[in-house]
C-alpha positions as CSV (number, residue, x, y, z in Angstrom):
1,M,-39.2,-237.4,51.6
2,T,-38.6,-237.6,48.4
3,I,-40.7,-237.8,45.2
4,N,-40.4,-241.3,45.2
5,D,-41.9,-242.0,48.9
6,S,-45.2,-243.1,48.6
7,K,-46.4,-241.2,50.9
8,M,-46.5,-238.4,48.6
9,Y,-49.2,-239.1,46.5
10,F,-52.8,-239.6,46.9
11,N,-54.5,-243.2,45.2
12,R,-57.1,-242.7,42.5
13,E,-59.7,-244.6,43.7
14,L,-59.5,-243.1,47.2
15,S,-59.5,-239.8,46.1
16,W,-62.7,-240.3,44.4
17,L,-64.4,-241.9,47.1
18,K,-63.1,-238.5,49.5
19,F,-65.0,-236.6,46.6
20,N,-68.3,-238.9,47.0
21,T,-67.7,-237.9,50.7
22,R,-68.0,-234.1,50.2
23,V,-70.8,-234.8,48.0
24,L,-72.7,-236.5,50.2
25,N,-71.6,-234.0,53.2
26,E,-73.4,-231.4,51.2
27,A,-76.5,-233.9,51.8
28,K,-76.0,-232.8,55.7
29,N,-75.9,-229.0,55.5
30,T,-79.1,-227.5,57.0
31,N,-78.7,-224.3,55.6
32,I,-79.8,-225.1,51.9
33,P,-83.5,-226.2,51.5
34,L,-84.7,-229.9,52.2
35,L,-85.0,-231.3,48.8
36,E,-81.5,-229.6,47.5
37,R,-80.6,-231.8,50.3
38,L,-82.2,-235.1,48.9
39,K,-80.5,-233.9,45.0
40,F,-77.0,-234.4,47.0
41,V,-77.8,-238.3,48.4
42,A,-79.4,-238.9,44.5
43,I,-76.3,-237.5,42.9
44,Y,-73.6,-239.4,45.7
45,G,-76.3,-242.3,44.7
46,T,-75.5,-242.3,40.8
47,N,-71.4,-241.3,41.1
48,L,-71.5,-244.5,43.4
49,D,-73.1,-246.5,40.8
50,E,-71.0,-245.5,38.3
51,F,-67.7,-246.4,40.6
52,Y,-68.7,-249.7,41.2
53,M,-69.3,-249.9,37.5
54,I,-65.9,-248.6,36.0
55,R,-63.1,-248.3,38.9
56,V,-64.0,-251.5,41.3
57,A,-64.7,-254.0,38.8
58,G,-61.6,-253.0,37.0
59,L,-59.5,-253.3,40.7
60,K,-61.4,-257.4,40.5
61,R,-60.4,-257.7,37.3
62,L,-56.2,-257.1,38.1
63,Y,-56.6,-259.0,40.8
64,A,-58.4,-261.8,39.4
65,S,-55.1,-261.9,36.3
66,G,-52.9,-261.7,39.4
67,I,-51.7,-258.2,38.7
68,T,-50.2,-257.0,41.7
69,E,-48.4,-254.1,39.8
70,V,-48.9,-251.1,41.8
71,G,-48.4,-247.3,41.1
72,A,-46.9,-244.6,42.7
73,D,-49.1,-244.9,45.8
74,K,-47.9,-248.5,46.1
75,L,-51.4,-249.9,46.9
76,T,-51.9,-253.3,45.4
77,P,-55.7,-254.3,43.4
78,L,-56.3,-255.8,46.5
79,Q,-54.9,-253.5,49.2
80,Q,-57.4,-251.2,47.2
81,L,-60.4,-252.4,47.1
82,K,-60.1,-253.5,50.6
83,S,-60.2,-249.5,51.7
84,I,-62.8,-248.9,49.4
85,R,-65.2,-251.7,51.3
86,E,-64.2,-250.4,54.7
87,Q,-64.6,-247.1,53.7
88,L,-68.0,-247.7,52.0
89,D,-69.3,-250.1,54.8
90,K,-68.7,-246.7,57.0
91,E,-70.2,-244.6,55.2
92,K,-73.5,-246.4,54.6
93,N,-74.3,-246.1,58.6
94,V,-73.7,-242.6,57.7
95,L,-75.9,-242.2,54.1
96,E,-79.0,-243.9,56.4
97,G,-78.8,-241.6,58.6
98,I,-79.0,-238.8,56.9
99,F,-81.9,-240.0,55.1
100,K,-83.6,-240.2,57.6
101,E,-82.9,-236.6,59.0
102,I,-84.4,-235.7,55.4
103,Q,-87.3,-237.8,55.3
104,D,-88.6,-236.4,59.1
105,G,-87.5,-233.1,57.9
106,L,-89.8,-233.8,54.4
107,A,-92.5,-235.0,56.4
108,K,-93.1,-231.7,58.5
109,E,-93.1,-229.8,55.3
110,G,-96.1,-232.4,54.0
111,M,-94.3,-234.4,51.7
112,H,-94.3,-238.4,53.6
113,I,-92.0,-240.5,52.1
114,K,-93.3,-243.8,53.8
115,R,-94.4,-247.9,53.5
116,V,-97.6,-249.4,52.8
117,S,-97.5,-250.9,56.4
118,Q,-97.8,-247.0,57.8
119,L,-100.9,-246.4,55.1
120,N,-104.5,-246.2,56.8
121,D,-107.0,-248.8,55.3
122,E,-108.2,-245.8,52.3
123,Q,-104.8,-244.9,51.3
124,K,-104.4,-249.2,50.9
125,K,-107.2,-249.1,48.5
126,Q,-106.4,-246.6,46.4
127,L,-102.5,-248.5,46.0
128,H,-104.8,-251.2,45.2
129,E,-106.1,-249.7,42.4
130,Y,-103.1,-248.1,41.1
131,F,-101.6,-251.6,41.3
132,I,-104.4,-253.4,39.2
133,N,-104.5,-250.5,36.6
134,Y,-101.1,-249.7,36.1
135,L,-98.3,-252.6,37.5
136,Y,-100.2,-255.8,37.2
137,P,-99.9,-255.6,33.5
138,V,-96.2,-254.6,33.1
139,I,-94.3,-256.3,35.6
140,V,-93.2,-259.8,35.8
141,P,-93.5,-262.6,38.0
142,V,-91.3,-265.4,38.3
143,V,-91.4,-268.6,40.4
144,V,-87.6,-269.9,39.9
145,D,-87.7,-273.9,39.8
146,A,-86.3,-276.6,37.4
147,T,-88.7,-274.8,34.9
148,H,-88.2,-271.5,35.3
149,P,-84.4,-270.6,36.0
150,F,-83.3,-267.4,37.5
151,P,-83.9,-265.1,34.4
152,H,-80.9,-263.1,33.2
153,L,-80.6,-259.3,35.6
154,N,-79.4,-256.5,33.0
155,N,-76.7,-253.5,35.0
156,L,-78.8,-251.2,37.6
157,S,-81.4,-254.1,37.1
158,F,-83.9,-253.1,40.1
159,A,-86.3,-256.2,41.6
160,I,-87.6,-258.1,45.1
161,A,-87.0,-261.7,45.5
162,L,-90.0,-263.3,47.7
163,Q,-90.5,-266.7,49.6
164,L,-93.5,-268.1,49.0
165,K,-95.4,-271.3,50.6
166,S,-97.5,-273.5,48.8
167,L,-101.8,-273.4,49.7
168,H,-101.3,-276.5,48.3
169,N,-99.1,-278.9,50.5
170,G,-97.5,-276.4,52.6
171,S,-93.9,-276.2,50.4
172,L,-91.5,-273.4,50.4
173,K,-90.5,-271.5,47.0
174,F,-88.9,-268.6,45.9
175,A,-90.0,-266.2,43.1
176,M,-88.8,-263.1,41.7
177,V,-90.3,-260.4,40.4
178,R,-88.2,-257.6,37.8
179,I,-89.5,-253.2,37.9
180,S,-89.1,-251.8,34.9
181,R,-86.9,-248.6,35.0
182,L,-89.6,-247.3,33.1
183,L,-92.0,-247.2,35.8
184,S,-91.9,-244.4,37.9
185,R,-89.9,-245.0,41.1
186,F,-92.4,-243.1,43.8
187,V,-96.7,-242.7,43.2
188,E,-97.9,-240.2,44.8
189,I,-101.2,-241.7,46.1
190,E,-102.7,-238.5,47.4
191,S,-101.4,-235.0,48.1
192,G,-98.3,-235.7,49.7
193,I,-97.8,-239.3,50.1
194,F,-95.6,-241.4,48.3
195,V,-94.4,-245.0,48.4
196,A,-91.9,-247.0,46.6
197,I,-92.8,-249.2,44.1
198,E,-90.8,-251.7,45.0
199,D,-92.9,-251.8,48.0
200,I,-96.0,-251.4,46.5
201,V,-95.3,-254.7,45.0
202,G,-94.4,-256.3,47.6
203,E,-97.7,-255.9,49.6
204,F,-99.6,-257.3,46.7
205,A,-97.8,-260.2,44.8
206,S,-99.9,-262.2,46.6
207,E,-101.9,-261.2,43.3
208,L,-99.0,-262.3,41.0
209,F,-98.4,-265.2,42.7
210,G,-102.4,-267.3,43.2
211,D,-101.7,-270.7,44.5
212,Y,-98.7,-269.2,46.8
213,E,-99.1,-267.2,50.4
214,I,-96.3,-264.8,49.9
215,M,-94.0,-265.2,53.6
216,N,-91.6,-262.6,53.2
217,Y,-90.3,-260.3,50.3
218,V,-87.2,-258.3,50.0
219,P,-85.7,-255.4,47.3
220,F,-82.5,-256.1,45.4
221,R,-80.1,-254.2,42.4
222,I,-77.4,-255.6,40.8
223,T,-74.3,-253.6,39.1
224,R,-72.1,-255.3,36.5
225,N,-68.6,-254.3,35.1
226,A,-70.2,-251.8,32.1
227,D,-66.0,-251.2,31.5
228,M,-65.8,-252.4,28.1
229,E,-62.4,-253.4,26.4
230,I,-61.9,-252.9,22.7
231,E,-58.7,-253.2,21.1
232,E,-59.2,-250.3,18.2
233,E,-56.2,-251.2,16.7
234,E,-57.4,-254.9,15.2
235,A,-60.7,-253.4,14.6
236,D,-62.0,-253.9,11.2
237,D,-64.9,-251.9,11.5
238,F,-65.1,-249.9,15.1
239,I,-68.9,-248.6,14.8
240,E,-70.1,-252.4,15.3
241,L,-67.2,-253.4,17.7
242,M,-68.6,-250.4,19.8
243,S,-72.4,-251.6,19.5
244,E,-70.9,-254.9,20.2
245,G,-69.3,-253.7,23.5
246,L,-72.6,-251.9,24.4
247,K,-74.6,-255.1,24.0
248,T,-71.6,-257.3,26.4
249,R,-72.0,-254.2,29.0
250,R,-75.7,-255.8,29.9
251,K,-74.3,-258.2,30.6
252,G,-70.5,-257.9,32.5
253,E,-69.7,-259.8,35.6
254,V,-71.8,-258.8,38.1
255,V,-69.7,-256.4,41.2
256,R,-72.3,-255.5,43.7
257,L,-75.5,-256.6,44.7
258,E,-77.5,-253.8,47.5
259,V,-80.7,-255.2,49.4
260,G,-83.3,-254.4,51.1
261,T,-83.6,-255.3,55.1
262,D,-84.3,-258.9,55.4
263,K,-85.8,-260.6,58.2
264,D,-82.8,-263.3,57.9
265,T,-80.8,-264.3,55.2
266,S,-82.9,-267.2,53.0
267,L,-83.9,-264.9,50.5
268,L,-79.9,-263.6,50.5
269,D,-79.2,-266.6,50.4
270,F,-81.2,-267.6,47.3
271,I,-80.2,-264.6,45.4
272,N,-76.8,-264.5,45.6
273,S,-76.5,-268.8,44.8
274,H,-77.7,-267.5,41.5
275,L,-75.6,-264.0,41.3
276,K,-72.4,-265.3,43.2
277,V,-72.1,-262.1,44.4
278,D,-68.3,-261.5,46.8
279,S,-70.3,-261.3,50.3
280,K,-67.8,-258.4,51.0
281,D,-69.8,-256.5,47.6
282,I,-73.0,-257.0,49.3
283,Y,-74.7,-254.3,50.8
284,M,-77.9,-254.6,53.3
285,Y,-79.9,-251.0,53.5
286,R,-82.6,-249.8,55.4
287,I,-83.7,-247.0,53.0
288,P,-85.1,-247.0,49.3
289,L,-82.3,-248.6,46.8
290,N,-81.1,-247.4,43.6
291,L,-81.1,-244.0,45.0
292,S,-81.0,-242.1,41.5
293,G,-84.7,-242.6,41.5
294,L,-85.0,-239.5,44.1
295,W,-84.9,-237.4,41.4
296,E,-88.4,-237.8,41.3
297,L,-89.3,-236.3,44.0
298,V,-86.6,-233.1,43.9
299,G,-88.5,-232.7,40.7
300,S,-92.1,-232.4,42.5
301,K,-93.7,-229.1,41.5
302,A,-95.7,-228.7,44.1
303,Y,-92.5,-228.8,46.7
304,A,-90.5,-226.4,44.8
305,H,-90.3,-224.3,48.0
306,L,-88.0,-226.4,49.3
307,T,-85.4,-226.7,46.6
308,I,-82.9,-223.6,45.6
309,P,-84.7,-221.1,42.8
310,P,-83.5,-221.6,39.1
311,F,-80.7,-219.7,38.3
312,N,-80.8,-217.8,35.3
313,P,-78.4,-217.5,33.5
314,K,-77.5,-213.6,31.5
315,T,-77.5,-212.8,28.4
316,L,-74.7,-210.0,28.8
317,P,-73.3,-207.5,25.0
318,P,-73.3,-207.3,23.0
319,L,-75.5,-209.9,22.9
320,H,-78.3,-209.2,24.8
321,S,-80.4,-207.8,22.2
322,N,-81.5,-209.8,18.8
323,V,-77.7,-209.7,16.9
324,E,-76.3,-210.9,14.1
325,I,-74.0,-213.7,16.2
326,L,-71.3,-213.6,13.2
327,S,-70.8,-210.3,12.6
328,T,-71.0,-209.6,16.5
329,M,-67.6,-211.9,16.3
330,E,-66.0,-210.2,13.6
331,N,-65.6,-206.6,16.0
332,H,-65.2,-208.6,19.3
333,D,-64.2,-211.4,20.9
334,I,-66.5,-212.5,23.2
335,V,-65.3,-214.6,26.3
336,L,-68.6,-216.0,28.1
337,F,-68.3,-217.8,31.7
338,H,-71.3,-220.6,32.2
339,P,-73.5,-221.4,33.9
340,Y,-73.7,-217.5,35.3
341,E,-73.7,-216.2,31.4
342,S,-76.1,-218.1,29.2
343,F,-74.8,-221.0,26.5
344,D,-77.6,-219.9,24.1
345,P,-75.0,-217.6,22.3
346,V,-73.3,-220.4,21.5
347,V,-76.5,-222.5,20.0
348,N,-77.1,-219.8,18.3
349,F,-73.7,-219.6,16.6
350,I,-74.4,-222.9,15.3
351,Q,-77.7,-222.1,14.2
352,S,-76.7,-218.9,12.3
353,A,-73.9,-220.5,10.6
354,A,-76.0,-223.2,9.4
355,K,-79.2,-221.4,8.0
356,D,-76.3,-218.7,7.0
357,P,-75.9,-219.1,2.7
358,D,-72.8,-217.6,2.8
359,V,-71.1,-220.3,4.7
360,L,-69.2,-222.9,2.9
361,S,-68.3,-225.2,6.1
362,I,-69.0,-226.7,10.0
363,R,-66.9,-228.4,11.6
364,M,-67.1,-230.0,15.1
365,T,-66.4,-231.8,17.6
366,L,-68.5,-233.6,19.7
367,Y,-68.3,-235.5,22.9
368,R,-71.3,-235.5,25.3
369,V,-74.0,-233.6,23.8
370,G,-77.7,-234.9,25.1
371,K,-80.5,-236.7,24.3
372,N,-81.8,-233.9,22.0
373,S,-79.4,-231.4,21.0
374,P,-80.5,-228.8,19.2
375,I,-76.0,-228.0,18.0
376,V,-76.5,-231.5,16.3
377,K,-80.2,-230.6,15.0
378,A,-78.1,-227.4,13.2
379,L,-75.3,-229.6,12.3
380,I,-78.2,-232.1,10.2
381,Q,-79.6,-228.9,9.2
382,A,-76.4,-227.6,7.6
383,A,-75.8,-230.8,5.7
384,E,-79.1,-231.0,3.9
385,N,-78.8,-227.2,3.2
386,N,-75.7,-229.1,1.2
387,K,-73.4,-227.4,3.6
388,Q,-70.1,-229.1,4.3
389,V,-70.2,-230.5,7.9
390,T,-67.8,-232.3,9.4
391,A,-68.0,-233.9,12.8
392,L,-65.7,-235.8,15.3
393,V,-67.9,-237.8,17.3
394,E,-66.6,-239.5,20.4
395,L,-67.7,-242.7,21.0
396,K,-65.6,-243.7,23.9
397,A,-67.4,-241.1,26.3
398,R,-68.3,-243.1,28.4
399,F,-71.7,-243.8,29.0
400,D,-72.7,-241.9,26.9
401,E,-72.1,-244.2,23.4
402,E,-75.0,-244.9,22.7
403,N,-76.0,-241.6,22.6
404,N,-73.3,-240.5,20.7
405,L,-73.5,-243.7,18.3
406,H,-77.7,-242.3,17.7
407,W,-76.1,-239.4,16.7
408,A,-73.3,-240.2,14.5
409,H,-75.5,-242.1,12.0
410,S,-78.6,-239.2,12.0
411,L,-75.3,-237.4,10.5
412,E,-74.5,-239.7,8.3
413,S,-77.9,-239.7,7.0
414,A,-77.8,-236.1,6.3
415,G,-74.9,-236.2,4.2
416,A,-72.0,-235.5,7.0
417,H,-68.8,-236.4,7.2
418,V,-68.2,-238.2,10.3
419,I,-65.1,-239.0,12.2
420,Y,-65.4,-241.8,14.9
421,G,-62.7,-240.6,17.6
422,V,-58.7,-241.3,17.4
423,P,-57.3,-245.1,17.7
424,G,-55.3,-245.2,21.5
425,L,-57.4,-241.5,22.7
426,K,-60.1,-240.1,23.7
427,V,-61.2,-236.8,21.6
428,H,-62.1,-234.2,24.7
429,A,-61.0,-230.6,22.5
430,K,-63.9,-228.4,22.4
431,I,-63.7,-226.7,19.7
432,A,-66.0,-225.5,16.3
433,L,-65.0,-224.0,13.5
434,V,-66.9,-221.7,10.9
435,I,-65.7,-221.2,6.9
436,K,-68.1,-218.1,5.8
437,K,-67.4,-216.7,2.3
438,V,-67.3,-212.6,2.5
439,G,-66.8,-211.1,-0.8
440,N,-64.4,-212.6,-2.5
441,T,-62.6,-213.6,0.4
442,L,-62.8,-216.8,3.1
443,K,-63.6,-216.0,6.6
444,E,-62.9,-218.2,9.8
445,Y,-65.2,-218.4,12.8
446,V,-63.7,-220.3,15.9
447,H,-65.4,-221.1,18.9
448,L,-63.4,-223.3,21.9
449,S,-64.6,-224.0,25.2
450,T,-63.7,-226.3,28.2
451,G,-67.2,-227.3,28.3
452,N,-69.2,-229.8,26.1
453,Y,-71.5,-228.9,23.6
454,N,-74.4,-230.0,26.3
455,P,-77.2,-227.1,26.9
456,S,-78.3,-229.0,29.5
457,T,-75.1,-229.4,31.7
458,A,-73.9,-225.2,30.9
459,K,-75.9,-224.8,33.4
460,I,-74.9,-227.1,35.9
461,Y,-71.2,-227.0,35.3
462,T,-67.8,-224.0,35.1
463,D,-66.7,-223.7,32.1
464,I,-65.0,-221.0,29.6
465,S,-65.9,-219.9,25.9
466,L,-64.1,-218.6,23.6
467,L,-65.7,-216.7,20.6
468,T,-63.6,-215.3,18.0
469,C,-62.4,-214.3,14.4
470,N,-58.6,-214.5,15.6
471,S,-56.9,-215.6,12.6
472,A,-54.1,-217.2,14.2
473,F,-56.4,-219.9,16.4
474,A,-58.5,-220.4,13.2
475,K,-54.7,-221.3,11.2
476,D,-54.9,-224.1,14.0
477,A,-58.0,-224.7,14.6
478,I,-58.0,-226.1,10.7
479,K,-54.4,-227.7,11.1
480,L,-56.4,-229.9,13.7
481,F,-59.6,-230.9,11.9
482,H,-57.2,-232.5,8.9
483,S,-55.5,-233.9,11.3
484,L,-58.4,-236.0,12.5
485,S,-59.8,-236.1,9.3
486,T,-56.5,-237.9,8.7
487,G,-55.1,-239.6,12.0
488,S,-52.4,-237.4,11.8
489,C,-52.9,-235.9,15.3
490,Y,-49.9,-238.0,17.2
491,R,-47.4,-236.0,14.8
492,T,-49.1,-232.4,14.6
493,K,-47.7,-229.7,16.4
494,L,-50.3,-226.2,16.7
495,D,-48.4,-222.5,16.6
496,C,-50.8,-221.0,18.9
497,L,-53.1,-223.6,20.4
498,M,-51.9,-226.2,22.2
499,I,-52.8,-230.0,22.2
500,A,-52.7,-232.9,24.4
501,P,-50.1,-235.5,24.7
502,T,-48.4,-233.8,22.2
503,Q,-47.6,-230.6,23.5
504,I,-50.0,-229.1,26.3
505,K,-47.4,-231.2,29.1
506,T,-44.4,-230.0,27.6
507,K,-45.6,-225.9,27.2
508,I,-46.8,-226.2,31.9
509,L,-43.3,-227.9,32.5
510,E,-41.7,-224.6,30.6
511,L,-44.3,-222.4,32.2
512,I,-43.3,-223.7,35.9
513,E,-39.8,-223.5,35.1
514,N,-40.5,-219.9,34.5
515,E,-42.0,-219.3,37.7
516,I,-39.1,-221.1,39.4
517,K,-36.1,-218.3,38.2
518,A,-38.4,-215.7,39.3
519,G,-37.6,-217.0,43.0
520,T,-39.9,-215.4,45.3
521,E,-41.7,-213.3,42.5
522,G,-43.0,-217.1,40.9
523,R,-46.6,-217.5,41.1
524,I,-49.0,-220.4,39.5
525,I,-52.5,-220.5,39.6
526,M,-53.9,-224.0,38.0
527,K,-57.8,-225.5,38.0
528,C,-56.8,-228.4,36.1
529,N,-59.2,-231.5,35.2
């Protein structure tokens, strides 16, 4: 077997599917609490949403364009699509079985996920009151006819389709009720009984369509192509181009349709007569759609005993007491292993620099910082304190573009200098540089990390942080930030640190070659993305 043999390679998309299967397998694990298992179902569903929005959408676009070029694995776009659909068809039954098993287990613990038809009269009365007070005023019913066209549905929109019968002449019509993603996914009507919102709306939909009898209803959800194609080199205003791309994302081609199980195909035919989704990308489920909504149940405080107790990351010496972090860095290099060690010292590093009257400059790269970022707020404070603040905000961080645009505008408004990425590349580097006046000299403080400047994800993902005053690292950090500001990244070479795509591959190959030369004494351990 040679290096050119296609059997030597895994296809990227099919390999990703196997990864997500491993996520689903965690939901089978009876050794972990029930809500932890449900959490893995939610993660599996969220992952699959993104896979269809980006990976499947990209393959469909390649196939539609007539592109048959293959990679090292020799699979064409059509072959990949066929394999993906076969895998997901098989896994659908597994997913439904796992959900039912978890649902039965939760019922024994007092948490019941029920249909309206399973409730008693008193519970239905409570549910009706909830519908009238909280849902009736905000949901949008539409009878689809010549004067009321099928409405536009944004990506990951959730709705129910209904078949109606006129009380006047018996004619049949179709209708839709859009369900806002701002509404709770599940409603707890009394202690421990949860009902999905689409079931509530379907049950009482007759109050929305007074002249009709409800014959049947079915929930459905759509996934659109969310992969933005940005021609950076042709952009006069990259911010405007990205903003337009975000708007376009809501209108991309529908690449997947998820539908609840129906008694017949009439409602599915009605939905797809308007959406025109390939029949091979239609999935009918006997479990609730929009699995990401299960996080609401996972987070129910009354059932916290059905989750793994939260882990509290440690703050170890020399940072365990109320120390001044910049002074501590002058005496020690500090390595932090997240999430086992707290991310707080990293936040403290930026916050201390923002407040320190002797700090002249703070420079950072920002990729995924989160919604309520204490680090970005510290940078804004530093800029307002007349410090020189430079932030590279990567606008091409997928699904964080809108959040990053928001923070970029906030930083600029405070007086910071904002760089919007590098044409043709995504800046994944996680690096911060603080420059402080100490006596008559300048002192540099550097933070390097494998993880994002995001306190929330730092509690979940394994990453390494280094806080250092190493002069060689500082010199390279200054050079890197200058290259980001001037756009000369492709020509920049650092002396101690290494950057991609110009240095890392060459160095890794050199290190591999050294181990080959060492013969039986050679050893390679790598962890890479």
